[in-house]
C-alpha positions as CSV (number, residue, x, y, z in Angstrom):
1,X,146.7,85.6,41.3
2,X,150.4,85.7,41.7
3,X,152.1,88.9,40.6
4,X,155.6,88.2,41.9
5,X,157.1,88.4,38.4
6,X,154.7,91.0,37.0
7,X,155.9,94.4,36.1
8,X,153.9,97.2,37.7
9,X,152.5,100.3,36.0
10,X,154.3,103.6,35.8
11,X,154.9,106.0,38.6
12,X,151.8,107.1,40.5
13,X,149.8,104.0,39.6
14,X,149.3,100.6,41.2
15,X,147.5,97.3,40.5
16,X,144.7,96.5,43.0
17,X,142.3,93.5,43.4
18,X,138.7,94.0,42.6
19,X,135.5,92.9,44.4
20,X,131.8,93.3,43.8
21,X,131.9,96.4,46.0
22,X,133.9,98.1,43.3
23,X,131.0,97.9,40.8
24,X,130.3,101.6,40.8
25,X,133.8,102.7,39.9
26,X,134.3,99.7,37.5
27,X,131.1,100.8,35.6
28,X,132.2,104.4,35.6
29,X,135.6,103.6,34.1
30,X,134.0,101.3,31.4
31,X,131.5,104.0,30.4
32,X,134.3,106.6,30.2
33,X,136.7,104.4,28.2
34,X,134.0,103.2,25.7
35,X,131.8,106.3,26.0
36,X,128.7,104.1,25.9
37,X,126.0,103.9,28.5
38,X,123.3,101.2,28.9
39,X,120.2,102.9,30.3
40,X,118.4,101.3,33.2
41,X,121.3,99.0,34.2
42,X,122.7,99.3,37.7
43,X,126.4,99.0,38.4
44,X,125.7,95.6,40.0
45,X,123.8,94.4,37.0
46,X,126.5,95.8,34.7
47,X,129.2,93.6,36.3
48,X,127.1,90.5,36.9
49,X,129.3,88.3,34.8
50,X,132.6,89.9,35.9
51,X,135.3,87.3,36.6
52,X,136.9,88.6,39.8
53,X,139.3,85.7,40.3
54,X,141.3,86.7,37.3
55,X,141.0,90.5,37.2
56,X,142.7,93.6,38.3
57,X,142.1,97.3,38.5
58,X,144.6,100.2,38.5
59,X,144.4,103.2,40.9
60,X,146.3,106.4,40.7
61,X,148.0,108.3,43.5
62,X,147.7,111.6,41.7
63,X,145.6,114.3,43.3
64,X,142.0,114.8,42.2
65,X,141.9,116.7,38.9
66,X,140.3,120.1,38.5
67,X,136.5,119.9,38.8
68,X,136.5,116.8,41.0
69,X,136.1,117.1,44.9
70,X,139.3,116.4,46.7
71,X,137.5,113.9,49.0
72,X,135.8,112.0,46.1
73,X,136.3,108.2,46.1
74,X,139.5,107.2,44.4
75,X,138.6,106.2,40.8
76,X,139.9,103.3,38.7
77,X,142.0,104.3,35.8
78,X,142.6,100.8,34.4
79,X,140.6,97.5,34.5
80,X,140.5,94.0,33.0
81,X,139.0,90.6,33.7
82,X,139.4,87.2,32.1
83,X,136.8,84.4,31.8
84,X,137.4,80.7,32.1
85,X,136.6,79.4,28.6
86,X,137.6,76.8,26.1
87,X,138.6,77.1,22.4
88,X,138.2,74.3,19.8
89,X,141.4,73.5,17.9
90,X,142.6,70.6,15.7
91,X,142.9,67.4,17.6
92,X,144.8,64.2,16.9
93,X,143.6,62.4,13.7
94,X,140.3,63.6,12.4
95,X,139.1,64.9,15.8
96,X,139.0,68.2,17.6
97,X,140.5,69.2,20.9
98,X,139.0,71.7,23.4
99,X,141.8,73.6,25.1
100,X,141.3,75.8,28.2
101,X,141.5,79.5,27.2
102,X,141.5,82.6,29.4
103,X,139.2,85.0,27.6
104,X,140.4,88.6,28.3
105,X,137.7,91.2,28.5
106,X,136.7,94.5,30.0
107,X,140.1,96.0,29.1
108,X,139.8,99.7,29.8
109,X,142.2,102.6,30.4
110,X,141.0,106.0,31.3
111,X,141.6,108.4,28.4
112,X,143.5,110.8,30.7
113,X,145.9,108.1,31.7
114,X,147.0,106.7,28.3
115,X,150.6,106.1,27.4
116,X,151.7,105.6,31.0
117,X,152.3,101.9,30.9
118,X,148.9,100.9,32.4
119,X,147.8,98.6,29.5
120,X,151.2,96.9,29.4
121,X,151.2,96.3,33.1
122,X,147.7,94.8,33.0
123,X,148.6,92.6,30.1
124,X,151.7,91.4,31.9
125,X,149.8,90.9,35.1
126,X,147.2,88.7,33.3
127,X,149.7,86.6,31.4
128,X,152.3,86.2,34.2
129,X,149.5,85.2,36.6
130,X,148.3,82.4,34.2
131,X,151.9,81.2,33.9
132,X,152.7,81.4,37.7
133,X,149.5,79.6,38.7
134,X,149.5,77.0,35.9
135,X,146.3,78.4,34.5
136,X,145.0,78.1,30.9
137,X,147.9,77.6,28.4
138,X,146.2,79.9,25.9
139,X,144.7,83.4,26.1
140,X,142.2,84.9,23.7
141,X,140.4,88.2,23.1
142,X,138.4,90.3,20.8
143,X,140.4,93.4,19.7
144,X,138.5,96.7,19.9
145,X,141.4,98.1,17.8
146,X,143.6,96.0,15.7
147,X,146.8,97.9,16.3
148,X,147.0,97.1,20.0
149,X,147.4,93.4,20.8
150,X,150.0,92.2,18.4
151,X,152.7,93.8,20.4
152,X,151.6,91.7,23.4
153,X,152.0,88.4,21.5
154,X,148.4,87.9,20.2
155,X,147.8,86.8,16.6
156,X,144.5,86.9,14.6
157,X,143.4,83.2,14.7
158,X,140.0,83.4,13.0
159,X,137.9,85.7,10.9
160,X,134.3,86.8,11.5
161,X,132.1,86.7,8.4
162,X,128.9,88.6,8.6
163,X,126.2,87.5,6.2
164,X,123.1,89.4,5.2
165,X,120.3,87.3,3.8
166,X,117.0,88.5,2.4
167,X,113.6,87.3,3.5
168,X,112.9,84.0,1.8
169,X,116.4,83.4,0.6
170,X,116.6,80.0,-1.1
171,X,119.1,77.7,0.4
172,X,120.5,75.2,-2.1
173,X,121.7,72.5,0.2
174,X,122.4,68.9,-0.9
175,X,119.4,66.6,-0.9
176,X,120.8,64.5,2.0
177,X,120.9,67.7,4.2
178,X,117.4,68.8,3.2
179,X,116.0,65.3,3.9
180,X,117.7,65.1,7.3
181,X,116.3,68.5,8.3
182,X,112.8,67.5,7.3
183,X,112.0,65.9,10.7
184,X,113.4,68.8,12.8
185,X,111.3,71.2,14.7
186,X,111.9,74.8,15.7
187,X,110.5,77.2,18.4
188,X,111.5,80.5,19.9
189,X,111.4,81.4,23.6
190,X,112.6,84.4,25.6
191,X,116.2,83.9,26.6
192,X,116.0,85.2,30.2
193,X,114.8,82.2,32.1
194,X,116.7,79.4,33.9
195,X,115.2,76.8,31.5
196,X,116.1,78.7,28.4
197,X,119.7,79.5,29.4
198,X,120.3,75.9,30.6
199,X,119.1,74.5,27.2
200,X,121.1,77.1,25.4
201,X,124.3,76.2,27.3
202,X,123.9,72.5,26.5
203,X,123.7,73.1,22.8
204,X,126.3,75.8,22.9
205,X,128.9,73.5,24.3
206,X,127.8,70.5,22.2
207,X,128.0,72.6,19.0
208,X,131.6,73.8,19.8
209,X,132.9,70.2,19.7
210,X,132.3,70.2,16.0
211,X,133.5,73.7,15.1
212,X,137.2,74.8,14.9
213,X,137.7,78.2,16.5
214,X,134.5,78.0,18.6
215,X,134.8,79.5,22.1
216,X,132.6,78.2,24.9
217,X,131.7,80.2,28.0
218,X,131.5,78.5,31.4
219,X,128.4,77.4,33.3
220,X,129.2,80.0,36.0
221,X,128.2,82.9,33.7
222,X,125.5,81.5,31.5
223,X,122.6,82.7,33.6
224,X,123.7,86.4,33.4
225,X,125.3,86.3,30.0
226,X,122.0,87.1,28.2
227,X,120.4,89.4,30.7
228,X,117.8,91.5,28.9
229,X,116.5,94.3,31.1
230,X,113.4,96.1,29.9
231,X,114.7,99.6,30.6
232,X,118.0,98.9,28.7
233,X,116.3,97.4,25.6
234,X,113.7,100.2,25.5
235,X,111.1,99.6,22.7
236,X,113.0,96.7,21.2
237,X,111.7,93.2,21.2
238,X,112.9,91.0,24.1
239,X,115.9,88.8,23.3
240,X,114.8,85.3,22.2
241,X,116.5,82.1,21.5
242,X,115.4,80.0,18.5
243,X,116.0,76.3,19.0
244,X,116.0,73.5,16.5
245,X,115.2,70.2,18.1
246,X,115.4,66.5,17.2
247,X,113.5,64.1,19.5
248,X,113.1,66.9,22.1
249,X,116.8,67.8,22.3
250,X,118.2,71.0,20.8
251,X,120.7,70.5,18.0
252,X,121.0,74.2,16.9
253,X,120.3,77.6,18.4
254,X,120.4,81.3,17.6
255,X,119.9,84.2,19.9
256,X,117.9,86.8,18.1
257,X,115.9,90.0,18.2
258,X,113.5,91.4,15.5
259,X,113.4,95.1,14.7
260,X,110.3,96.5,13.1
261,X,110.7,98.7,10.0
262,X,108.5,99.8,7.1
263,X,109.5,101.4,3.8
264,X,107.9,104.5,2.2
265,X,105.2,102.3,0.7
266,X,104.2,100.9,4.1
267,X,105.7,97.5,3.2
268,X,107.3,95.6,6.1
269,X,111.1,95.6,6.1
270,X,111.8,94.3,9.6
271,X,115.3,93.1,10.4
272,X,116.2,89.9,12.3
273,X,119.4,90.5,14.3
274,X,121.2,87.3,15.3
275,X,123.6,87.6,18.1
276,X,125.0,84.1,18.5
277,X,124.5,80.9,16.5
278,X,125.6,77.3,16.8
279,X,124.7,73.8,15.4
280,X,125.8,70.3,16.1
281,X,125.3,69.2,12.5
282,X,124.5,70.4,9.0
283,X,120.8,69.4,9.2
284,X,120.3,71.5,12.3
285,X,122.1,74.5,10.8
286,X,120.1,74.3,7.6
287,X,116.8,74.1,9.5
288,X,117.8,77.0,11.8
289,X,118.7,79.3,8.9
290,X,115.7,78.4,6.9
291,X,113.5,79.4,9.8
292,X,115.4,82.7,10.4
293,X,114.7,83.8,6.8
294,X,111.0,83.1,7.1
295,X,109.7,85.4,9.8
296,X,106.6,87.5,8.9
297,X,107.0,91.3,8.5
298,X,110.8,91.0,8.0
299,X,113.0,91.8,5.0
300,X,116.5,90.7,6.0
301,X,118.5,88.6,8.4
302,X,121.9,89.4,9.8
303,X,124.1,86.4,10.7
304,X,127.3,87.2,12.5
305,X,130.4,85.1,13.2
306,X,130.4,82.6,10.4
307,X,133.5,81.1,8.9
308,X,134.9,81.9,5.5
309,X,134.1,78.4,4.3
310,X,130.8,78.2,6.1
311,X,128.0,76.0,4.6
312,X,125.4,78.9,4.9
313,X,127.5,81.1,2.7
314,X,127.5,78.6,-0.1
315,X,123.9,77.3,0.4
316,X,122.9,81.0,-0.1
317,X,124.9,81.4,-3.3
318,X,128.3,82.7,-2.2
319,X,129.8,86.1,-1.1
320,X,128.0,88.2,-3.7
321,X,124.6,86.8,-2.8
322,X,125.0,87.4,0.9
323,X,126.8,90.8,1.0
324,X,129.5,89.0,3.0
325,X,131.8,91.2,5.2
326,X,134.9,89.8,6.8
327,X,136.7,91.2,9.9
328,X,139.1,89.7,12.4
329,X,137.5,87.7,15.2
330,X,139.4,85.7,17.8
331,X,143.0,86.7,18.7
332,X,145.0,83.9,20.4
333,X,148.2,84.0,22.4
334,X,150.2,81.1,23.7
335,X,150.8,81.7,27.5
336,X,153.1,78.7,27.7
337,X,154.5,77.5,24.3
338,X,155.2,73.9,25.5
339,X,151.8,73.4,27.2
340,X,149.8,75.0,24.4
341,X,151.4,73.1,21.5
342,X,151.2,69.8,23.4
343,X,147.4,70.2,23.9
344,X,146.4,70.4,20.2
345,X,146.7,67.8,17.5
346,X,148.6,67.8,14.2
347,X,147.5,66.9,10.7
348,X,150.9,65.5,9.6
349,X,154.1,64.2,11.2
350,X,156.5,67.0,12.2
351,X,159.8,67.4,14.0
352,X,161.1,71.0,14.1
353,X,163.0,73.2,16.5
354,X,161.4,76.6,16.9
355,X,163.2,79.6,18.3
356,X,160.5,81.8,19.7
357,X,160.7,85.5,20.4
358,X,158.4,86.8,23.2
359,X,159.0,90.1,25.0
360,X,155.9,89.9,27.3
361,X,156.4,86.3,28.5
362,X,160.2,85.8,28.7
363,X,159.9,82.1,29.8
364,X,158.7,81.4,26.2
365,X,161.7,83.1,24.6
366,X,163.9,80.1,23.8
367,X,164.2,77.1,21.5
368,X,161.5,74.4,21.6
369,X,161.3,71.0,19.8
370,X,157.9,70.2,18.5
371,X,157.3,66.6,17.4
372,X,154.2,64.7,16.2
373,X,153.8,61.3,14.7
374,X,151.3,59.7,12.4
375,X,148.8,59.6,15.2
376,X,148.7,63.4,15.3
377,X,149.7,63.5,19.0
378,X,152.2,66.3,19.6
379,X,154.9,67.0,22.2
380,X,156.7,70.2,22.8
381,X,159.8,70.4,25.0
382,X,162.7,72.9,25.6
383,X,165.9,72.1,23.7
384,X,169.3,73.5,23.0
385,X,169.4,72.1,19.5
386,X,169.9,74.5,16.6
387,X,166.7,76.2,15.3
388,X,164.9,75.2,12.2
389,X,162.6,78.2,12.3
390,X,162.8,81.6,14.1
391,X,159.4,83.3,14.7
392,X,157.6,85.6,17.1
393,X,155.1,84.0,19.5
394,X,152.1,85.7,17.7
395,X,152.7,83.5,14.6
396,X,151.9,80.4,16.7
397,X,148.8,82.1,18.2
398,X,147.5,83.0,14.7
399,X,148.0,79.4,13.5
400,X,146.8,77.7,16.7
401,X,143.2,77.2,15.8
402,X,144.1,75.6,12.4
403,X,143.5,78.7,10.3
404,X,146.1,81.2,9.3
405,X,148.9,79.0,8.0
406,X,152.5,79.3,9.1
407,X,153.5,79.3,5.4
408,X,151.3,82.3,4.6
409,X,152.8,84.2,7.6
410,X,156.3,83.2,6.4
411,X,155.5,84.7,3.0
412,X,154.6,87.9,4.7
413,X,158.0,88.0,6.4
414,X,157.2,86.9,9.9
415,X,159.1,83.6,9.9
416,X,162.8,83.0,9.3
417,X,163.6,79.5,7.9
418,X,167.0,78.1,8.9
419,X,166.4,74.6,7.6
420,X,164.9,74.3,4.1
421,X,161.4,72.8,4.2
422,X,160.8,73.5,7.9
423,X,158.1,76.1,7.1
424,X,156.1,73.8,5.0
425,X,156.3,70.9,7.4
426,X,155.1,73.0,10.4
427,X,152.5,74.7,8.3
428,X,150.9,71.5,7.1
429,X,151.0,69.9,10.5
430,X,149.2,72.8,12.2
431,X,146.5,73.3,9.6
432,X,142.9,72.3,10.2
433,X,140.5,70.7,7.8
434,X,138.2,73.7,7.9
435,X,138.7,77.4,8.5
436,X,138.0,78.4,12.2
437,X,134.6,79.7,12.9
438,X,134.0,83.3,13.8
439,X,133.4,83.1,17.5
440,X,131.1,84.4,20.2
441,X,131.8,87.8,21.7
442,X,133.1,88.2,25.2
C-alpha cells in the first residue's frame, strides 16, 4: 500500500506492515483495546480472517513502561485492517448496483497511547492508500462509538433494526407470499464445514443483489468467517446455518444458535439467536422466519440487522409487536467523490455542482458536477463552475446507499444551498426505493 502522501503518527510512533508472524501482538492489542478475551482461541486462529494486504500496525519507540521487562518484544499500540467487500446501492433505473467497498475493521489503539494522533494517522493511511492505488471508491465500517468516525468523513448510511419475536408469532403475509412459500423446504446444519460455508456464501451474495445496503464478504474469508471452536463456545450449542431451499438451491439462510433456558415453573424459555440473515425473495424470507419461530423448547427469537421498512417487521405486526430497537449500522465514506458517485445509479435526472469539504482526503475538497439523465446513469467530474450546494463529504456517504436523504441532512444544517431547488433535486436523485438493510458485522 502506498503511504507517500499519508501523514504519520505523532512523535515516538511509526506505522509498520503486518504479517501472520505478528499474530501474538495483534491479539494482545485487540484484547487490551476491547478488554474481551475469547477462551480457547490461539492468536493464529484469532487473526485467521485478517486482511494483511490492506492493514497496518503502529509501534512506539518509547521505553518499556514500569512493570514490563526492558527486553520484551516491542508491542503494537495501534492496528487496523480492511476487507475487500461490496455494498449494494441504487443502480440505474429500477436495478441495484454493487460497488467495491473497503470494509475497515480491527481498529484498535492501546488505551495508554490515546490522543497522540495514532487513530488519525491510521485512518489517513487507509484512505490515502485506497486513493493512491485506485482501490475501492467507497469505504465502510461499523462504529464501536458513534462520536469517532464522523470527523474522518464517514456518514451513517443505514440503520440496524433488531426484532424480538415470540415463539409461534403469527406472520400475516399476503396470500401470494404464503402460497409461494408453501413448496419451500428448510434444514439446519453445522456451519463449520466446507460444504456449509460454500452454500452459505452463494446465497449470501445472491441475496445481496436484492437488498439495498447489503454488504458482501469475499470468497477469501468465507471459510474462516464462521469458525466455531468448542473451547471458545463452551456449553453453547454449535453455530448452525438454517437454509431454505427451492429445487435443491438455497434461497434464504440464517446463522443461528439456540440457548437453553427455563423459567421458575420449569417451562422452556430457550432463545434463538440469529447472527446473520439473508433472502433472495419474499417467499424465502417468509419461510425462513416462520421456521425460526417454531423451534421446540424456545420462547423467543432475536433477529438482527433488519431494515426500518423490512417485511418481517410488518408481517409480525409492526414495531410494538416486535419490540423493535434501532441503532446505526453501516457507516460509508466516499474515498474518491468522482469514482463513487459515478458507480451508483440515480432515481431522477439531476445536474448539480457540489462543493465538497474533506479534511482527511484533500483531493475531494473541490467542486464536482454530478449529472444523470432519465436512464439513471450518473457521471461526476471536477469543475470550476459555481457551486449549487456546499456540503461535507460525510453527507454524501450517509446518502450513498439510498437511505438518509440529502434533504433531511440539509434540514439539520449540514448542507448549504446556493441555487434554490438544488437540495431537492439531489435528494430525490439519490434516494432508493427502499430503506437500506441493516448489514452484516465485520
